[in-house]
C-alpha positions, 0 to 999 in steps of 0.5 A: 281116354277117360271123359267121366268127369267131362260129362260130369262138367256137361251135366252140370251146365244144365243141358238135356244130355242124351246119348247116341249109338248109331251112326250120324247118317242113321241118327240125323234121319229122325230130324232132330235138333240141338247140338251133336257132340263129338269127342274121340282120338279119330273122327273119321267121317266119310263123304256122305257122312259129312254132307248130311252132318253139315246139312243138319247144321245148316238147319239152324243146329250145332255140332261140336268136334274135338279129335286129334284126327279129321277126316280128308273129306271133313278138312276139305269141306271146312278148308282146313289143314292140321299139323303136329307141333314139334317139341324143341330142344327138350323133347318134351310135349306137355302142352299149354292151353288157354280161350282167346275170350278174355272173360274166360281166360285166366292170369295163366295158361292151363297146363297138361303135365304129360307128354302127349302130341299137340295138334293145331290147325296149320291153315284156316280161312279167316274169313269164315272160322273165328279162333276161340282157344290157342295152344303151345309147347311152352308157356308164353306172354301173349297168344299171338306166339300160340297155334290155334286150336279151338274155332268156330264157323257158323254154317247156314243158320247153324254153328260149328265148333272145332277143337284140335286137343281133345286130351284137353277134356279127358280126366287126367287134365280136367283133375288137376287143380282148376283145369276144369275151368277150361272145360266150362270156358268152352262149354260156355258157347254152347247153347244150353237150351236145347238137347245135346247128343253124345255120341258113343258110336264114334268112339275109339274102335267103332269108326267103321260102318258094320253094313256093307249096305251103307257103302251100297246104297250111299253111291248111286251106281253101285245102288242101281248095281245093286238092285239089278243083282237082286232082281236077276236073282230073283227072275233066275230064281223063278224060270231057271232055279226050279228046273235045274235044281239039284237036291242038296244033301244035309250035312250036320254040322261038328258039335263044337265040343271045345265050347261045351268042355269050356262051358263044362269047366267054368260051370265047376269053378263057379260050383265051387266058389273057385273065382279066382282060379277062374278069373287066372284062366280068363287073364290067360286066355286074354294074354293069348287072345292078344298074342294071337290077335295083335301079334304082340309078344313082349311084357306089357311093362315095356313102354314101347309094347303099350304104344303098340298095343294102343295102336292096334287095338284102338284103346289108349294106354290110360285104358290099358294100364287100368286093365293091367291094375286090375289083373295084378289085383286079382293075382295078388289077393288069396281070393276074390269076390263073385262081384270081382269075377264079373267086374273082370269079366265085363271089362275084358269083354269090353276090350274086345268089343 
């Protein structure tokens, strides 16, 4: 889901935009103040993260959450449920969205002219949540015929904004006609005086904590068990380890001849400036990576295969098609430049992360 144009709109509001590449639990330890912005297909916060974020909001800060899926711990805490709107007889799902505030409305709802699931809030506490935006799979005469997808709630001294249709902030939607005005209307609710922290950690493919210590140290029982194991290990080494220790033979690891061979071949291509030949080999290796990693053997041209690859890899179909287009462009050219080879390498490495 491309977000470049939305970031540009956000920057045009005059806010101080700071990008965050670490988990919320780690970032909020520095006690920053402002607005924390999350935009992703999935926001799979665990209980510890939900508590950390909401405690931060309670102190007078703002969090903006836009996703199709929210973790159970977050939904339970905010007393929300989401559902997918089922299309009618024409079996197409091309949503219409609008804002409730009359000052932010336009004569017709903004239209997403591509098939995509529309998630909406099927259960809300109207005493705690205010509906700011609605959506439907057909044009509607009144907003009572639509379904809530953009909510606001006060939390302590702070504010929570939650949006269940992140595609409304994608390049595809915002670059169509005047759809950018929808994003401007949504951002009008945010305070542009303080900094906006743009989350990059919870982008697709990076929603799991990489360190087991996070789980251990955020569970009281596991934390103390971990400490006792460490203490026991130290005592064992001091009093028993040296007495019973046997000399361990040093075994030299086998030299990685495959790696050296690959480096030699790559250097040879670069030295002879055979950039296209090296690019084609990198593309072949990438296809082999897809087959090995995700067990996908069908051609990428099939829509079913694209959906399967998108689900398994965590990358959107739009990103996959962009990569396919780059492969096709390189294959058709008689030669490519060193810069084009570097671009291909960066995109493949980015996809594997």
